[in-house]
Residue, then its C-alpha position, 0 to 999 in steps of 0.5 A: m292430219g296430226e295435231r302439229e299440222r292442225s295448229k298451223p295456220p291454214e296458209l302454211l299447210p301443205l297443198v298436197e298431202y303425200p304420198t300421192v300420184y302427181t301429174f307434171k306437164v312439160m312442154g317443149k318442141q316437137e322434134h327429136g322424140f321429145k315424148e321419149y325424151v321426157r319419159l327417160l327424164f322422169k326415169r332418172l330423176m324417179g329412179t324407176e321406170v315410167s310406164q307408157d300409161s302414166i304419160s299422155t300428149l297433146s300437140s299444139s294446134r300447128g304441130k310445133y310444140l308437144s305437151v307432154s303429161v306424166s303422172v308419177y307417184l311422189l312420197s314428198e314435197e321436196q321430191r316434187r320440188a327437186i323434179y321441178d328444179h331439174l325441169h327448170k334447168d333442162r334446156r329441152v324443156l320451154y314450160y312447165l306445170 
């Protein structure tokens, strides 16, 4: 941590140190290839291929919804916030973390 960051009050320090591997969780209806849709969405947002190894899924107890976890390499807080902004605007994404 640089001298400038050490002098900031603790509540203003970044919670994540960059670059880092960060996992997004994206939830939507389990229909029409939602997992592949999320993979392609992250490919577009990241500007690079997202490997199948970086993605895991979990179905809801009744199988109506699908949670897709995507781990990507982020360079900055601005990049993380931009991805969340796109997820917020996407009509197929019902919830995200």
